[in-house]
PDB file with SEQRES, HELIX, SHEET and CRYST1 records, atoms N, CA, C and O in Angstrom:
SEQRES   1 A   87  MET ASN ARG GLY GLU GLN PHE PHE VAL ILE GLU GLY ALA          
SEQRES   2 A   87  THR ARG TYR GLU GLY GLU CYS VAL TRP SER ARG ALA ASN          
SEQRES   3 A   87  GLU SER ASP GLY THR SER LYS PRO ALA TYR PRO VAL ARG          
SEQRES   4 A   87  ILE PHE VAL LYS SER ILE ARG ARG CYS GLY LEU ILE GLY          
SEQRES   5 A   87  LEU VAL PRO LEU SER GLN ALA LYS ARG LEU ARG ILE ALA          
SEQRES   6 A   87  GLN LEU ALA LYS GLN VAL LEU GLU SER LYS GLU GLY ASP          
SEQRES   7 A   87  GLY SER ILE GLU LEU LEU GLU GLY TYR                          
HELIX    1 AA1 GLN A   58  GLU A   76  1                                  19    
SHEET    1 AA1 3 ASN A   2  GLU A  11  0                                        
SHEET    2 AA1 3 THR A  14  ASN A  26 -1                                        
SHEET    3 AA1 3 SER A  32  PRO A  34 -1                                        
SHEET    1 AA2 3 THR A  14  ASN A  26  0                                        
SHEET    2 AA2 3 VAL A  38  GLY A  49 -1                                        
SHEET    3 AA2 3 GLY A  52  PRO A  55 -1                                        
SHEET    1 AA3 2 VAL A  38  GLY A  49  0                                        
SHEET    2 AA3 2 ILE A  81  LEU A  83  1                                        
CRYST1    1.000    1.000    1.000  90.00  90.00  90.00 P 1           1          
ATOM      1  N   MET A   1       0.841  -1.170  -0.001  1.00  0.00           N  
ATOM      2  CA  MET A   1      -0.006   0.002  -0.002  1.00  0.00           C  
ATOM      3  C   MET A   1       0.897   1.226  -0.005  1.00  0.00           C  
ATOM      4  O   MET A   1       1.934   1.237   0.659  1.00  0.00           O  
ATOM      5  N   ASN A   2       0.521   2.227  -0.726  1.00  0.00           N  
ATOM      6  CA  ASN A   2       1.269   3.492  -0.708  1.00  0.00           C  
ATOM      7  C   ASN A   2       0.528   4.506   0.141  1.00  0.00           C  
ATOM      8  O   ASN A   2      -0.700   4.592   0.105  1.00  0.00           O  
ATOM      9  N   ARG A   3       1.281   5.260   0.892  1.00  0.00           N  
ATOM     10  CA  ARG A   3       0.685   6.277   1.766  1.00  0.00           C  
ATOM     11  C   ARG A   3       1.180   7.634   1.343  1.00  0.00           C  
ATOM     12  O   ARG A   3       2.380   7.816   1.140  1.00  0.00           O  
ATOM     13  N   GLY A   4       0.299   8.580   1.205  1.00  0.00           N  
ATOM     14  CA  GLY A   4       0.694   9.938   0.868  1.00  0.00           C  
ATOM     15  C   GLY A   4       0.550  10.853   2.087  1.00  0.00           C  
ATOM     16  O   GLY A   4      -0.290  10.635   2.960  1.00  0.00           O  
ATOM     17  N   GLU A   5       1.366  11.842   2.116  1.00  0.00           N  
ATOM     18  CA  GLU A   5       1.301  12.790   3.227  1.00  0.00           C  
ATOM     19  C   GLU A   5       1.789  14.148   2.757  1.00  0.00           C  
ATOM     20  O   GLU A   5       2.728  14.246   1.968  1.00  0.00           O  
ATOM     21  N   GLN A   6       1.149  15.182   3.245  1.00  0.00           N  
ATOM     22  CA  GLN A   6       1.636  16.527   3.004  1.00  0.00           C  
ATOM     23  C   GLN A   6       2.661  16.862   4.092  1.00  0.00           C  
ATOM     24  O   GLN A   6       2.572  16.360   5.213  1.00  0.00           O  
ATOM     25  N   PHE A   7       3.618  17.700   3.758  1.00  0.00           N  
ATOM     26  CA  PHE A   7       4.615  18.090   4.729  1.00  0.00           C  
ATOM     27  C   PHE A   7       4.978  19.542   4.522  1.00  0.00           C  
ATOM     28  O   PHE A   7       4.663  20.134   3.490  1.00  0.00           O  
ATOM     29  N   PHE A   8       5.643  20.109   5.508  1.00  0.00           N  
ATOM     30  CA  PHE A   8       6.229  21.420   5.322  1.00  0.00           C  
ATOM     31  C   PHE A   8       7.591  21.429   5.995  1.00  0.00           C  
ATOM     32  O   PHE A   8       7.820  20.727   6.980  1.00  0.00           O  
ATOM     33  N   VAL A   9       8.483  22.230   5.451  1.00  0.00           N  
ATOM     34  CA  VAL A   9       9.830  22.392   5.983  1.00  0.00           C  
ATOM     35  C   VAL A   9      10.091  23.886   6.046  1.00  0.00           C  
ATOM     36  O   VAL A   9       9.803  24.610   5.093  1.00  0.00           O  
ATOM     37  N   ILE A  10      10.635  24.352   7.166  1.00  0.00           N  
ATOM     38  CA  ILE A  10      10.977  25.773   7.293  1.00  0.00           C  
ATOM     39  C   ILE A  10      12.489  25.888   7.256  1.00  0.00           C  
ATOM     40  O   ILE A  10      13.198  25.250   8.034  1.00  0.00           O  
ATOM     41  N   GLU A  11      12.967  26.706   6.343  1.00  0.00           N  
ATOM     42  CA  GLU A  11      14.390  26.986   6.204  1.00  0.00           C  
ATOM     43  C   GLU A  11      14.549  28.495   6.246  1.00  0.00           C  
ATOM     44  O   GLU A  11      14.131  29.205   5.333  1.00  0.00           O  
ATOM     45  N   GLY A  12      15.162  28.972   7.324  1.00  0.00           N  
ATOM     46  CA  GLY A  12      15.264  30.421   7.489  1.00  0.00           C  
ATOM     47  C   GLY A  12      13.880  31.006   7.684  1.00  0.00           C  
ATOM     48  O   GLY A  12      13.125  30.549   8.543  1.00  0.00           O  
ATOM     49  N   ALA A  13      13.541  32.012   6.895  1.00  0.00           N  
ATOM     50  CA  ALA A  13      12.234  32.660   7.011  1.00  0.00           C  
ATOM     51  C   ALA A  13      11.249  32.125   5.974  1.00  0.00           C  
ATOM     52  O   ALA A  13      10.160  32.678   5.821  1.00  0.00           O  
ATOM     53  N   THR A  14      11.614  31.060   5.261  1.00  0.00           N  
ATOM     54  CA  THR A  14      10.782  30.545   4.168  1.00  0.00           C  
ATOM     55  C   THR A  14      10.199  29.205   4.536  1.00  0.00           C  
ATOM     56  O   THR A  14      10.891  28.335   5.064  1.00  0.00           O  
ATOM     57  N   ARG A  15       8.922  29.043   4.255  1.00  0.00           N  
ATOM     58  CA  ARG A  15       8.237  27.764   4.486  1.00  0.00           C  
ATOM     59  C   ARG A  15       8.010  27.094   3.132  1.00  0.00           C  
ATOM     60  O   ARG A  15       7.522  27.720   2.191  1.00  0.00           O  
ATOM     61  N   TYR A  16       8.371  25.816   3.048  1.00  0.00           N  
ATOM     62  CA  TYR A  16       8.170  25.020   1.827  1.00  0.00           C  
ATOM     63  C   TYR A  16       7.124  23.956   2.131  1.00  0.00           C  
ATOM     64  O   TYR A  16       7.154  23.321   3.185  1.00  0.00           O  
ATOM     65  N   GLU A  17       6.215  23.774   1.209  1.00  0.00           N  
ATOM     66  CA  GLU A  17       5.173  22.762   1.368  1.00  0.00           C  
ATOM     67  C   GLU A  17       5.280  21.750   0.233  1.00  0.00           C  
ATOM     68  O   GLU A  17       5.721  22.090  -0.864  1.00  0.00           O  
ATOM     69  N   GLY A  18       4.891  20.552   0.485  1.00  0.00           N  
ATOM     70  CA  GLY A  18       4.906  19.529  -0.558  1.00  0.00           C  
ATOM     71  C   GLY A  18       4.109  18.316  -0.166  1.00  0.00           C  
ATOM     72  O   GLY A  18       3.467  18.285   0.883  1.00  0.00           O  
ATOM     73  N   GLU A  19       4.156  17.313  -1.023  1.00  0.00           N  
ATOM     74  CA  GLU A  19       3.495  16.054  -0.782  1.00  0.00           C  
ATOM     75  C   GLU A  19       4.498  14.941  -1.069  1.00  0.00           C  
ATOM     76  O   GLU A  19       5.356  15.087  -1.940  1.00  0.00           O  
ATOM     77  N   CYS A  20       4.395  13.855  -0.357  1.00  0.00           N  
ATOM     78  CA  CYS A  20       5.270  12.719  -0.623  1.00  0.00           C  
ATOM     79  C   CYS A  20       4.446  11.432  -0.510  1.00  0.00           C  
ATOM     80  O   CYS A  20       3.374  11.404   0.094  1.00  0.00           O  
ATOM     81  N   VAL A  21       4.978  10.391  -1.102  1.00  0.00           N  
ATOM     82  CA  VAL A  21       4.310   9.084  -1.088  1.00  0.00           C  
ATOM     83  C   VAL A  21       5.340   8.055  -0.708  1.00  0.00           C  
ATOM     84  O   VAL A  21       6.441   8.065  -1.257  1.00  0.00           O  
ATOM     85  N   TRP A  22       5.024   7.161   0.218  1.00  0.00           N  
ATOM     86  CA  TRP A  22       5.923   6.062   0.537  1.00  0.00           C  
ATOM     87  C   TRP A  22       5.110   4.812   0.807  1.00  0.00           C  
ATOM     88  O   TRP A  22       3.903   4.861   1.042  1.00  0.00           O  
ATOM     89  N   SER A  23       5.809   3.692   0.766  1.00  0.00           N  
ATOM     90  CA  SER A  23       5.127   2.399   0.869  1.00  0.00           C  
ATOM     91  C   SER A  23       4.989   1.968   2.306  1.00  0.00           C  
ATOM     92  O   SER A  23       5.848   2.218   3.151  1.00  0.00           O  
ATOM     93  N   ARG A  24       3.866   1.306   2.551  1.00  0.00           N  
ATOM     94  CA  ARG A  24       3.608   0.691   3.856  1.00  0.00           C  
ATOM     95  C   ARG A  24       3.057  -0.695   3.615  1.00  0.00           C  
ATOM     96  O   ARG A  24       2.368  -0.925   2.621  1.00  0.00           O  
ATOM     97  N   ALA A  25       3.348  -1.613   4.501  1.00  0.00           N  
ATOM     98  CA  ALA A  25       2.874  -2.995   4.381  1.00  0.00           C  
ATOM     99  C   ALA A  25       1.695  -3.211   5.343  1.00  0.00           C  
ATOM    100  O   ALA A  25       1.708  -2.745   6.482  1.00  0.00           O  
ATOM    101  N   ASN A  26       0.683  -3.927   4.854  1.00  0.00           N  
ATOM    102  CA  ASN A  26      -0.460  -4.270   5.702  1.00  0.00           C  
ATOM    103  C   ASN A  26      -0.163  -5.545   6.468  1.00  0.00           C  
ATOM    104  O   ASN A  26       0.271  -6.543   5.892  1.00  0.00           O  
ATOM    105  N   GLU A  27      -0.398  -5.505   7.768  1.00  0.00           N  
ATOM    106  CA  GLU A  27      -0.225  -6.686   8.625  1.00  0.00           C  
ATOM    107  C   GLU A  27      -1.510  -7.521   8.604  1.00  0.00           C  
ATOM    108  O   GLU A  27      -2.563  -7.036   8.192  1.00  0.00           O  
ATOM    109  N   SER A  28      -1.419  -8.759   9.044  1.00  0.00           N  
ATOM    110  CA  SER A  28      -2.576  -9.644   9.044  1.00  0.00           C  
ATOM    111  C   SER A  28      -3.684  -9.147   9.981  1.00  0.00           C  
ATOM    112  O   SER A  28      -4.858  -9.457   9.780  1.00  0.00           O  
ATOM    113  N   ASP A  29      -3.298  -8.368  11.018  1.00  0.00           N  
ATOM    114  CA  ASP A  29      -4.322  -7.881  11.946  1.00  0.00           C  
ATOM    115  C   ASP A  29      -4.974  -6.567  11.457  1.00  0.00           C  
ATOM    116  O   ASP A  29      -5.748  -5.946  12.186  1.00  0.00           O  
ATOM    117  N   GLY A  30      -4.656  -6.161  10.229  1.00  0.00           N  
ATOM    118  CA  GLY A  30      -5.277  -4.959   9.668  1.00  0.00           C  
ATOM    119  C   GLY A  30      -4.507  -3.674   9.890  1.00  0.00           C  
ATOM    120  O   GLY A  30      -4.862  -2.633   9.337  1.00  0.00           O  
ATOM    121  N   THR A  31      -3.457  -3.736  10.693  1.00  0.00           N  
ATOM    122  CA  THR A  31      -2.662  -2.532  10.923  1.00  0.00           C  
ATOM    123  C   THR A  31      -1.681  -2.357   9.767  1.00  0.00           C  
ATOM    124  O   THR A  31      -1.490  -3.263   8.956  1.00  0.00           O  
ATOM    125  N   SER A  32      -1.065  -1.184   9.706  1.00  0.00           N  
ATOM    126  CA  SER A  32      -0.126  -0.855   8.667  1.00  0.00           C  
ATOM    127  C   SER A  32       1.209  -0.483   9.295  1.00  0.00           C  
ATOM    128  O   SER A  32       1.246   0.195  10.321  1.00  0.00           O  
ATOM    129  N   LYS A  33       2.304  -0.924   8.686  1.00  0.00           N  
ATOM    130  CA  LYS A  33       3.624  -0.533   9.193  1.00  0.00           C  
ATOM    131  C   LYS A  33       4.506  -0.162   8.001  1.00  0.00           C  
ATOM    132  O   LYS A  33       4.230  -0.575   6.874  1.00  0.00           O  
ATOM    133  N   PRO A  34       5.551   0.603   8.240  1.00  0.00           N  
ATOM    134  CA  PRO A  34       6.438   0.988   7.131  1.00  0.00           C  
ATOM    135  C   PRO A  34       7.073  -0.250   6.496  1.00  0.00           C  
ATOM    136  O   PRO A  34       7.442  -1.191   7.198  1.00  0.00           O  
ATOM    137  N   ALA A  35       7.199  -0.246   5.178  1.00  0.00           N  
ATOM    138  CA  ALA A  35       7.886  -1.314   4.464  1.00  0.00           C  
ATOM    139  C   ALA A  35       9.306  -0.808   4.199  1.00  0.00           C  
ATOM    140  O   ALA A  35       9.500   0.062   3.350  1.00  0.00           O  
ATOM    141  N   TYR A  36      10.296  -1.340   4.913  1.00  0.00           N  
ATOM    142  CA  TYR A  36      11.652  -0.827   4.835  1.00  0.00           C  
ATOM    143  C   TYR A  36      12.450  -1.453   3.693  1.00  0.00           C  
ATOM    144  O   TYR A  36      12.272  -2.637   3.408  1.00  0.00           O  
ATOM    145  N   PRO A  37      13.345  -0.674   3.018  1.00  0.00           N  
ATOM    146  CA  PRO A  37      13.515   0.741   3.285  1.00  0.00           C  
ATOM    147  C   PRO A  37      12.337   1.535   2.730  1.00  0.00           C  
ATOM    148  O   PRO A  37      11.850   1.242   1.638  1.00  0.00           O  
ATOM    149  N   VAL A  38      11.889   2.508   3.456  1.00  0.00           N  
ATOM    150  CA  VAL A  38      10.803   3.381   3.003  1.00  0.00           C  
ATOM    151  C   VAL A  38      11.331   4.173   1.847  1.00  0.00           C  
ATOM    152  O   VAL A  38      12.419   4.743   1.930  1.00  0.00           O  
ATOM    153  N   ARG A  39      10.586   4.225   0.767  1.00  0.00           N  
ATOM    154  CA  ARG A  39      10.989   5.022  -0.407  1.00  0.00           C  
ATOM    155  C   ARG A  39      10.053   6.219  -0.512  1.00  0.00           C  
ATOM    156  O   ARG A  39       8.834   6.068  -0.593  1.00  0.00           O  
ATOM    157  N   ILE A  40      10.630   7.384  -0.508  1.00  0.00           N  
ATOM    158  CA  ILE A  40       9.819   8.613  -0.601  1.00  0.00           C  
ATOM    159  C   ILE A  40       9.977   9.190  -1.997  1.00  0.00           C  
ATOM    160  O   ILE A  40      11.086   9.335  -2.510  1.00  0.00           O  
ATOM    161  N   PHE A  41       8.846   9.512  -2.593  1.00  0.00           N  
ATOM    162  CA  PHE A  41       8.845  10.235  -3.845  1.00  0.00           C  
ATOM    163  C   PHE A  41       8.134  11.540  -3.548  1.00  0.00           C  
ATOM    164  O   PHE A  41       6.936  11.533  -3.265  1.00  0.00           O  
ATOM    165  N   VAL A  42       8.820  12.632  -3.603  1.00  0.00           N  
ATOM    166  CA  VAL A  42       8.200  13.914  -3.318  1.00  0.00           C  
ATOM    167  C   VAL A  42       7.531  14.402  -4.579  1.00  0.00           C  
ATOM    168  O   VAL A  42       8.198  14.719  -5.564  1.00  0.00           O  
ATOM    169  N   LYS A  43       6.203  14.464  -4.551  1.00  0.00           N  
ATOM    170  CA  LYS A  43       5.458  14.783  -5.749  1.00  0.00           C  
ATOM    171  C   LYS A  43       5.540  16.263  -6.090  1.00  0.00           C  
ATOM    172  O   LYS A  43       5.601  16.626  -7.265  1.00  0.00           O  
ATOM    173  N   SER A  44       5.543  17.104  -5.095  1.00  0.00           N  
ATOM    174  CA  SER A  44       5.594  18.522  -5.375  1.00  0.00           C  
ATOM    175  C   SER A  44       6.156  19.259  -4.176  1.00  0.00           C  
ATOM    176  O   SER A  44       5.914  18.898  -3.024  1.00  0.00           O  
ATOM    177  N   ILE A  45       6.919  20.312  -4.481  1.00  0.00           N  
ATOM    178  CA  ILE A  45       7.454  21.186  -3.431  1.00  0.00           C  
ATOM    179  C   ILE A  45       7.345  22.602  -3.958  1.00  0.00           C  
ATOM    180  O   ILE A  45       7.745  22.873  -5.090  1.00  0.00           O  
ATOM    181  N   ARG A  46       6.820  23.491  -3.172  1.00  0.00           N  
ATOM    182  CA  ARG A  46       6.701  24.879  -3.581  1.00  0.00           C  
ATOM    183  C   ARG A  46       7.048  25.786  -2.423  1.00  0.00           C  
ATOM    184  O   ARG A  46       6.858  25.433  -1.259  1.00  0.00           O  
ATOM    185  N   ARG A  47       7.554  26.949  -2.750  1.00  0.00           N  
ATOM    186  CA  ARG A  47       7.892  27.933  -1.719  1.00  0.00           C  
ATOM    187  C   ARG A  47       6.646  28.770  -1.455  1.00  0.00           C  
ATOM    188  O   ARG A  47       5.992  29.252  -2.380  1.00  0.00           O  
ATOM    189  N   CYS A  48       6.335  28.932  -0.175  1.00  0.00           N  
ATOM    190  CA  CYS A  48       5.192  29.750   0.207  1.00  0.00           C  
ATOM    191  C   CYS A  48       5.695  31.170   0.471  1.00  0.00           C  
ATOM    192  O   CYS A  48       6.637  31.365   1.239  1.00  0.00           O  
ATOM    193  N   GLY A  49       5.084  32.128  -0.147  1.00  0.00           N  
ATOM    194  CA  GLY A  49       5.485  33.512   0.041  1.00  0.00           C  
ATOM    195  C   GLY A  49       4.269  34.417  -0.003  1.00  0.00           C  
ATOM    196  O   GLY A  49       3.132  33.948  -0.049  1.00  0.00           O  
ATOM    197  N   LEU A  50       4.512  35.682   0.010  1.00  0.00           N  
ATOM    198  CA  LEU A  50       3.437  36.657  -0.006  1.00  0.00           C  
ATOM    199  C   LEU A  50       2.613  36.598  -1.275  1.00  0.00           C  
ATOM    200  O   LEU A  50       1.434  36.952  -1.268  1.00  0.00           O  
ATOM    201  N   ILE A  51       3.230  36.147  -2.380  1.00  0.00           N  
ATOM    202  CA  ILE A  51       2.482  36.077  -3.625  1.00  0.00           C  
ATOM    203  C   ILE A  51       1.943  34.675  -3.917  1.00  0.00           C  
ATOM    204  O   ILE A  51       1.518  34.399  -5.039  1.00  0.00           O  
ATOM    205  N   GLY A  52       1.956  33.817  -2.952  1.00  0.00           N  
ATOM    206  CA  GLY A  52       1.421  32.467  -3.121  1.00  0.00           C  
ATOM    207  C   GLY A  52       2.518  31.436  -3.268  1.00  0.00           C  
ATOM    208  O   GLY A  52       3.638  31.633  -2.798  1.00  0.00           O  
ATOM    209  N   LEU A  53       2.187  30.327  -3.929  1.00  0.00           N  
ATOM    210  CA  LEU A  53       3.111  29.230  -4.084  1.00  0.00           C  
ATOM    211  C   LEU A  53       3.940  29.431  -5.359  1.00  0.00           C  
ATOM    212  O   LEU A  53       3.383  29.691  -6.425  1.00  0.00           O  
ATOM    213  N   VAL A  54       5.246  29.312  -5.252  1.00  0.00           N  
ATOM    214  CA  VAL A  54       6.167  29.576  -6.354  1.00  0.00           C  
ATOM    215  C   VAL A  54       6.933  28.297  -6.670  1.00  0.00           C  
ATOM    216  O   VAL A  54       7.507  27.704  -5.756  1.00  0.00           O  
ATOM    217  N   PRO A  55       6.968  27.842  -7.934  1.00  0.00           N  
ATOM    218  CA  PRO A  55       7.740  26.649  -8.280  1.00  0.00           C  
ATOM    219  C   PRO A  55       9.236  26.872  -7.970  1.00  0.00           C  
ATOM    220  O   PRO A  55       9.734  27.996  -8.035  1.00  0.00           O  
ATOM    221  N   LEU A  56       9.931  25.785  -7.635  1.00  0.00           N  
ATOM    222  CA  LEU A  56      11.345  25.877  -7.248  1.00  0.00           C  
ATOM    223  C   LEU A  56      12.233  25.303  -8.340  1.00  0.00           C  
ATOM    224  O   LEU A  56      11.790  24.514  -9.174  1.00  0.00           O  
ATOM    225  N   SER A  57      13.504  25.718  -8.317  1.00  0.00           N  
ATOM    226  CA  SER A  57      14.498  25.144  -9.213  1.00  0.00           C  
ATOM    227  C   SER A  57      14.764  23.686  -8.805  1.00  0.00           C  
ATOM    228  O   SER A  57      14.441  23.277  -7.690  1.00  0.00           O  
ATOM    229  N   GLN A  58      15.346  22.924  -9.705  1.00  0.00           N  
ATOM    230  CA  GLN A  58      15.664  21.514  -9.424  1.00  0.00           C  
ATOM    231  C   GLN A  58      16.596  21.376  -8.223  1.00  0.00           C  
ATOM    232  O   GLN A  58      16.392  20.499  -7.383  1.00  0.00           O  
ATOM    233  N   ALA A  59      17.621  22.235  -8.129  1.00  0.00           N  
ATOM    234  CA  ALA A  59      18.573  22.162  -7.002  1.00  0.00           C  
ATOM    235  C   ALA A  59      17.881  22.458  -5.684  1.00  0.00           C  
ATOM    236  O   ALA A  59      18.152  21.802  -4.679  1.00  0.00           O  
ATOM    237  N   LYS A  60      16.996  23.435  -5.681  1.00  0.00           N  
ATOM    238  CA  LYS A  60      16.283  23.778  -4.443  1.00  0.00           C  
ATOM    239  C   LYS A  60      15.313  22.667  -4.071  1.00  0.00           C  
ATOM    240  O   LYS A  60      15.145  22.362  -2.891  1.00  0.00           O  
ATOM    241  N   ARG A  61      14.672  22.058  -5.069  1.00  0.00           N  
ATOM    242  CA  ARG A  61      13.764  20.938  -4.785  1.00  0.00           C  
ATOM    243  C   ARG A  61      14.524  19.791  -4.117  1.00  0.00           C  
ATOM    244  O   ARG A  61      14.014  19.161  -3.190  1.00  0.00           O  
ATOM    245  N   LEU A  62      15.745  19.524  -4.590  1.00  0.00           N  
ATOM    246  CA  LEU A  62      16.551  18.469  -3.969  1.00  0.00           C  
ATOM    247  C   LEU A  62      16.870  18.812  -2.538  1.00  0.00           C  
ATOM    248  O   LEU A  62      16.749  17.955  -1.662  1.00  0.00           O  
ATOM    249  N   ARG A  63      17.272  20.034  -2.272  1.00  0.00           N  
ATOM    250  CA  ARG A  63      17.614  20.454  -0.901  1.00  0.00           C  
ATOM    251  C   ARG A  63      16.416  20.296   0.021  1.00  0.00           C  
ATOM    252  O   ARG A  63      16.569  19.774   1.125  1.00  0.00           O  
ATOM    253  N   ILE A  64      15.244  20.722  -0.385  1.00  0.00           N  
ATOM    254  CA  ILE A  64      14.045  20.632   0.447  1.00  0.00           C  
ATOM    255  C   ILE A  64      13.618  19.168   0.584  1.00  0.00           C  
ATOM    256  O   ILE A  64      13.152  18.762   1.649  1.00  0.00           O  
ATOM    257  N   ALA A  65      13.771  18.371  -0.480  1.00  0.00           N  
ATOM    258  CA  ALA A  65      13.446  16.941  -0.378  1.00  0.00           C  
ATOM    259  C   ALA A  65      14.345  16.276   0.650  1.00  0.00           C  
ATOM    260  O   ALA A  65      13.885  15.413   1.397  1.00  0.00           O  
ATOM    261  N   GLN A  66      15.618  16.658   0.705  1.00  0.00           N  
ATOM    262  CA  GLN A  66      16.533  16.093   1.686  1.00  0.00           C  
ATOM    263  C   GLN A  66      16.137  16.490   3.104  1.00  0.00           C  
ATOM    264  O   GLN A  66      16.217  15.679   4.027  1.00  0.00           O  
ATOM    265  N   LEU A  67      15.710  17.744   3.273  1.00  0.00           N  
ATOM    266  CA  LEU A  67      15.218  18.173   4.599  1.00  0.00           C  
ATOM    267  C   LEU A  67      13.953  17.423   4.988  1.00  0.00           C  
ATOM    268  O   LEU A  67      13.806  17.005   6.137  1.00  0.00           O  
ATOM    269  N   ALA A  68      13.042  17.251   4.042  1.00  0.00           N  
ATOM    270  CA  ALA A  68      11.817  16.500   4.306  1.00  0.00           C  
ATOM    271  C   ALA A  68      12.140  15.050   4.700  1.00  0.00           C  
ATOM    272  O   ALA A  68      11.500  14.482   5.585  1.00  0.00           O  
ATOM    273  N   LYS A  69      13.133  14.466   4.034  1.00  0.00           N  
ATOM    274  CA  LYS A  69      13.574  13.110   4.346  1.00  0.00           C  
ATOM    275  C   LYS A  69      14.032  13.015   5.795  1.00  0.00           C  
ATOM    276  O   LYS A  69      13.694  12.058   6.493  1.00  0.00           O  
ATOM    277  N   GLN A  70      14.797  13.999   6.250  1.00  0.00           N  
ATOM    278  CA  GLN A  70      15.261  14.007   7.632  1.00  0.00           C  
ATOM    279  C   GLN A  70      14.100  14.082   8.612  1.00  0.00           C  
ATOM    280  O   GLN A  70      14.084  13.394   9.633  1.00  0.00           O  
ATOM    281  N   VAL A  71      13.123  14.934   8.285  1.00  0.00           N  
ATOM    282  CA  VAL A  71      11.954  15.073   9.165  1.00  0.00           C  
ATOM    283  C   VAL A  71      11.180  13.771   9.218  1.00  0.00           C  
ATOM    284  O   VAL A  71      10.789  13.330  10.298  1.00  0.00           O  
ATOM    285  N   LEU A  72      10.947  13.142   8.057  1.00  0.00           N  
ATOM    286  CA  LEU A  72      10.172  11.904   8.028  1.00  0.00           C  
ATOM    287  C   LEU A  72      10.918  10.753   8.697  1.00  0.00           C  
ATOM    288  O   LEU A  72      10.298   9.899   9.331  1.00  0.00           O  
ATOM    289  N   GLU A  73      12.240  10.724   8.561  1.00  0.00           N  
ATOM    290  CA  GLU A  73      13.023   9.680   9.254  1.00  0.00           C  
ATOM    291  C   GLU A  73      12.878   9.830  10.766  1.00  0.00           C  
ATOM    292  O   GLU A  73      12.768   8.831  11.476  1.00  0.00           O  
ATOM    293  N   SER A  74      12.875  11.061  11.263  1.00  0.00           N  
ATOM    294  CA  SER A  74      12.739  11.251  12.703  1.00  0.00           C  
ATOM    295  C   SER A  74      11.352  10.831  13.181  1.00  0.00           C  
ATOM    296  O   SER A  74      11.200  10.366  14.311  1.00  0.00           O  
ATOM    297  N   LYS A  75      10.332  10.992  12.323  1.00  0.00           N  
ATOM    298  CA  LYS A  75       8.959  10.598  12.689  1.00  0.00           C  
ATOM    299  C   LYS A  75       8.804   9.082  12.661  1.00  0.00           C  
ATOM    300  O   LYS A  75       8.101   8.522  13.502  1.00  0.00           O  
ATOM    301  N   GLU A  76       9.447   8.406  11.708  1.00  0.00           N  
ATOM    302  CA  GLU A  76       9.281   6.977  11.557  1.00  0.00           C  
ATOM    303  C   GLU A  76      10.078   6.185  12.574  1.00  0.00           C  
ATOM    304  O   GLU A  76       9.724   5.053  12.904  1.00  0.00           O  
ATOM    305  N   GLY A  77      11.159   6.779  13.074  1.00  0.00           N  
ATOM    306  CA  GLY A  77      11.923   6.059  14.126  1.00  0.00           C  
ATOM    307  C   GLY A  77      13.058   5.239  13.593  1.00  0.00           C  
ATOM    308  O   GLY A  77      14.113   5.776  13.254  1.00  0.00           O  
ATOM    309  N   ASP A  78      12.857   3.911  13.512  1.00  0.00           N  
ATOM    310  CA  ASP A  78      13.969   3.004  13.255  1.00  0.00           C  
ATOM    311  C   ASP A  78      14.125   2.588  11.801  1.00  0.00           C  
ATOM    312  O   ASP A  78      14.891   1.662  11.533  1.00  0.00           O  
ATOM    313  N   GLY A  79      13.459   3.203  10.861  1.00  0.00           N  
ATOM    314  CA  GLY A  79      13.557   2.804   9.476  1.00  0.00           C  
ATOM    315  C   GLY A  79      14.424   3.741   8.648  1.00  0.00           C  
ATOM    316  O   GLY A  79      14.721   4.862   9.061  1.00  0.00           O  
ATOM    317  N   SER A  80      14.818   3.273   7.494  1.00  0.00           N  
ATOM    318  CA  SER A  80      15.598   4.108   6.584  1.00  0.00           C  
ATOM    319  C   SER A  80      14.682   4.619   5.470  1.00  0.00           C  
ATOM    320  O   SER A  80      13.714   3.956   5.096  1.00  0.00           O  
ATOM    321  N   ILE A  81      14.994   5.784   4.957  1.00  0.00           N  
ATOM    322  CA  ILE A  81      14.190   6.399   3.924  1.00  0.00           C  
ATOM    323  C   ILE A  81      15.109   6.718   2.764  1.00  0.00           C  
ATOM    324  O   ILE A  81      16.217   7.220   2.953  1.00  0.00           O  
ATOM    325  N   GLU A  82      14.645   6.423   1.566  1.00  0.00           N  
ATOM    326  CA  GLU A  82      15.426   6.612   0.343  1.00  0.00           C  
ATOM    327  C   GLU A  82      14.673   7.551  -0.583  1.00  0.00           C  
ATOM    328  O   GLU A  82      13.506   7.306  -0.889  1.00  0.00           O  
ATOM    329  N   LEU A  83      15.313   8.616  -1.035  1.00  0.00           N  
ATOM    330  CA  LEU A  83      14.693   9.498  -2.017  1.00  0.00           C  
ATOM    331  C   LEU A  83      14.766   8.844  -3.385  1.00  0.00           C  
ATOM    332  O   LEU A  83      15.801   8.285  -3.749  1.00  0.00           O  
ATOM    333  N   LEU A  84      13.688   8.905  -4.143  1.00  0.00           N  
ATOM    334  CA  LEU A  84      13.701   8.400  -5.515  1.00  0.00           C  
ATOM    335  C   LEU A  84      13.930   9.561  -6.469  1.00  0.00           C  
ATOM    336  O   LEU A  84      13.738  10.722  -6.106  1.00  0.00           O  
ATOM    337  N   GLU A  85      14.338   9.245  -7.680  1.00  0.00           N  
ATOM    338  CA  GLU A  85      14.472  10.304  -8.680  1.00  0.00           C  
ATOM    339  C   GLU A  85      13.106  10.939  -8.897  1.00  0.00           C  
ATOM    340  O   GLU A  85      12.080  10.262  -8.831  1.00  0.00           O  
ATOM    341  N   GLY A  86      13.100  12.211  -9.149  1.00  0.00           N  
ATOM    342  CA  GLY A  86      11.872  12.903  -9.365  1.00  0.00           C  
ATOM    343  C   GLY A  86      11.424  13.709  -8.175  1.00  0.00           C  
ATOM    344  O   GLY A  86      10.352  14.314  -8.189  1.00  0.00           O  
ATOM    345  N   TYR A  87      12.260  13.719  -7.124  1.00  0.00           N  
ATOM    346  CA  TYR A  87      11.940  14.475  -5.921  1.00  0.00           C  
ATOM    347  C   TYR A  87      11.399  15.795  -6.325  1.00  0.00           C  
ATOM    348  O   TYR A  87      11.057  16.611  -5.469  1.00  0.00           O  
TER     349      TYR A  87                                                      
END                                                                             
């Protein structure tokens, strides 16, 4: 099963928002747990500013995807997370 989640990352005075998708495995008791290594595909990342959401350069998308990866790793605990191409 794939799970999607919205996230935000704050770097300096700028807030970045995006969505990511990663895989989870269904247990026999109906619960869901991360399928390791968790693979994150960041579907979209945009900078939030006074004029709304602004598309980012490829290099900036990579930087924010790496920050989002760190945040999600801290939330998941003991699993590893791998960014896929297309972040």
